[in-house]
C-alpha positions in Angstrom: -50.4 93.5 -29.5 -52.1 90.9 -31.7 -53.2 87.4 -30.9 -50.6 84.6 -30.6 -51.4 80.9 -30.6 -49.1 77.9 -29.9 -49.4 74.2 -30.1 -46.9 71.5 -29.1 -46.5 68.0 -30.5 -44.3 65.6 -28.5 -43.0 62.2 -29.4 -40.5 59.8 -27.8 -38.8 56.8 -29.4 -35.8 55.5 -31.3 -33.2 57.8 -33.0 -33.8 56.8 -36.6 -37.5 57.7 -36.4 -36.7 60.9 -34.5 -34.5 62.1 -37.3 -37.3 61.6 -39.8 -39.8 63.4 -37.6 -37.4 66.3 -37.1 -36.8 66.6 -40.8 -40.6 66.7 -41.4 -41.0 69.4 -38.9 -38.7 71.8 -40.8 -41.4 74.1 -42.0 -42.5 77.7 -41.4 -44.0 78.6 -38.0 -42.4 75.4 -36.4 -39.6 75.1 -34.0 -38.3 71.6 -33.2 -36.2 70.3 -30.4 -34.8 67.0 -29.4 -33.2 65.5 -26.3 -31.8 62.1 -25.6 -32.6 60.4 -22.3 -31.8 56.8 -21.4 -31.3 55.7 -25.0 -34.6 57.3 -26.3 -35.0 60.6 -28.1 -37.7 63.0 -27.0 -38.9 65.3 -29.9 -40.9 68.5 -29.4 -42.4 70.6 -32.2 -43.8 73.9 -31.2 -46.1 75.6 -33.7 -46.6 79.4 -33.4 -49.1 81.4 -35.5 -51.2 84.6 -35.1 -54.2 82.9 -36.8 -55.7 80.0 -34.9 -57.1 78.3 -38.1 -53.7 78.5 -39.8 -52.1 77.0 -36.7 -54.6 74.2 -36.7 -53.9 73.6 -40.5 -50.2 73.4 -39.8 -50.6 71.0 -36.9 -53.0 68.8 -38.9 -50.5 68.6 -41.8 -47.7 67.8 -39.5 -49.6 65.1 -37.7 -50.5 63.5 -41.1 -46.8 63.5 -42.1 -45.8 62.0 -38.7 -48.4 59.2 -39.1 -47.1 58.4 -42.6 -43.6 58.3 -41.3 -44.6 55.9 -38.5 -46.6 53.7 -40.9 -43.7 53.4 -43.3 -40.9 52.7 -40.8 
């Protein structure tokens, strides 16, 4: 069996921003989930990849996209 790596990015906040983050997370090797609790939405994005550098590159790109979304909203 080959190597498997996983990273999780989590965020909690208002629904409009959550929808933008979930849309940005729709990419290969990513699974996204959301759950509403007490009027806030909790978003989790799990990244899976067999290559650690590729996982890191995906996570970095996703974090950059998330930061841009937060800055523009």
